[in-house]
N, C-alpha and C positions, 0 to 999 in steps of 0.2 A: 740715222736721220730721224728728226722729231723725237728725240729722247729728252724727256723733261722729268723733273722730280715731282713728287706728290705736292710739295709746298708750292711749286710753280703753278700747278693746275688749280689748287685751292685758291691761290691769290688771284689768278686770272679769271676763273669762273665766278668768284665773288664780285670782282669788279664788273664783269660782263652782266651779271644780274642787276647790280645797282645801276649800271648804264641804261639798261632796258626799262627799268622802273622809273627813271627820271623823266619828268614831264618835259614836253617840247613839241615842236610842230608835227613830228611824226605821230606821236600818240594822239595829239589833238585831232589830226586829220583822220586817223583810223576810227576813233570813237565818234567823231562828228559824222562821218559817212555812215557808220553803223546806226546811230540814232536817227538820222534823217531818212535813210533809204533801206535799212534792214540788214540782216545777217549776210546775205550774198554780196551786197555791195561793200559791206564792212570788210569781208575777206578779200574782195578785189582790191580795196584800198591798202590793206595790209600787205598783200603780195606786191603791189606797186612800190610801197615803201621799202620792202625787202630788196626789190630789184634795184632801186636807187642806191640803197646801202651797199649792194654788191658791186655797183659801179665804183663807189668810193673805195671799197676794199681793193679792187683791181688797180685803181689809180695809185693807192698807197704802195701796193706790191711792185708796181712798175716804176715808182718814183715820180709819177706825174703830179701827185699831190704837193710835191716840193715846189712846183711852179706857183701854185696858189699861195704857198707860204712865203715865197721870196719875191713874187711879182705883185706890186701894189695895184697895177692896172688889171691883171687877171683876176685878182681877188675882188676888186671893186666891180668889175663887169658881172661876175657870177653873183656877187652879193646883191647888186641892184636888180638883176633878173629875178633872183629868188624872192627878194622883198616885194617886188612888184607883183609877182605871181600870187604870193600869200595874200596881199592886200586885195588883189582882184577877186580871189576866192571869197574873202571876207565880205567885200562889198556885195557880191552876189547873194550871200546869205542874209545880209542886212536888208536887202531890197525884197527878199522873199516874204510872202504873206503866210508862211507856215504850211503851204500846200504840200510840201514834201512829206509831212507827217500824217497827212490824211488821204494821200493819193498813192495808188500803186501803179500809176501810169508810167513811171520811170524805172520799172523793175526789169525791163528787157535786157538782152545781152549787150545792146549798143551802149546803154548807160553803164553797165558793168565794165565794159572796155574803157569807156571814158574815165571812170573813176580809177581804174588801174593805172592809166597813163598820168592822171593827175597825181597819184601817189608817187610815181616814178619822178615826176618833176619836182614835187615838194621836197623829196629827199635829195635828188641829184643837184638841185639848184641852191643847196645850202652849203656854202664854202666852209662854214664853221665845222661841219661834219667831216669834210675832207681833212682839214687841219687837225681836228681832234684825233682822227685815225693816224695821221702822220706823227702826232706826238705821243699817242697812247700805245699803239702796237709795237714800236721799237723797244719799249721797256721790257717786252717779253721775248725778245730775240736772244737766243743762247748760242754762244760760240760753239761750233762743232756739231750743231743739231740740224744742219742743212743750210742752204743759201738763205740770205736775208729775205729776198723776195718771196721764197716759198714759205718761210716762217710767218712773214707778215700776212700772206694770203690765208694760211691755215688759221691763224688766230682771228683774223678779221671775219672769216667765214663762220667760225665758232660763235662769234657774237650774234650773228644772224640765227644760228641754230638755237642759241639760248632764247632769242626772241620768239622762236617757234613754240616754246613752252610757256611763255608769259602772255603774249598778245592774243592768241586764239580764245582763251577764257574771257579776256576783256571784251572781245567781239561778241561772244555768246551772251555775256551779261548785258552788254549794251543793246543787243537786239531785243531782249526781253523788256528793257526799259523803253525802247523805241516803240514796241507794240502797244504799250500803255499810252504813250504820248499820242499815238495815232487816233486815240479815242477822245483826245482833248485838244481842240484846235488852238485855244488861247495859250495853253502851255507850250504847244509846238511852236507857235509864233514867237514867243519870247525866248525859247531855247535857240531857234534859228538866229534871232538877233544876238543872243549871247555868244553863240559860236562864231557868228560874223565878226563881232567886236573882238573876240579872242584872236581870230586870224589876222585882222587888221593890226592889232597890238603886236602879234608875233612878227608880222612883216615890218612894222615900224622899228621894232627892236633890232631886227636883222639889218635894216637900213642904216641905223646909227652905230652899229657895232664896229669894232676894229679887230684886228688880229690879236 
């Protein structure tokens, strides 16, 4: 079970690294929370994103992602929920006055929990991620190396493991930049607006996307 060649692993891990380096709502959310709220909240957002990704992996392994791929109604429902949520987050940042960069009042555990669940929703409500896993993971299923579901779950989980080597350094670097921004309200204000515009754009792109 789970017997693969060296070529298989090199190909898969290379693809997993490129996947985790590609920009998208997940990376934008993690870096945005790190810059606005600090290292602790950045890691909370990161763990939330990973949890949402784990849900997509489980769905792919169980075959539930196929529902999103074949049902236009299911895809549209999840797509519009995800788009609305991203736009809602973006509008909140656009309406901010940059206070998140100069105040530590939101550094409590309640804010950390809130950011974690925001990350879960950002990832889980993106149907493009579910369909990507459904299209990407089966390419690495090898006959005779275990059940299809088990192989899908293994490779999907390893994508998250690869993220564990890539995203924490981004959070650390982002927290240092965020510490600098806390000393400059004007820069913080415009970065809040820039992040807000980015999230609104990502939400709009998701809203107009098709399978």
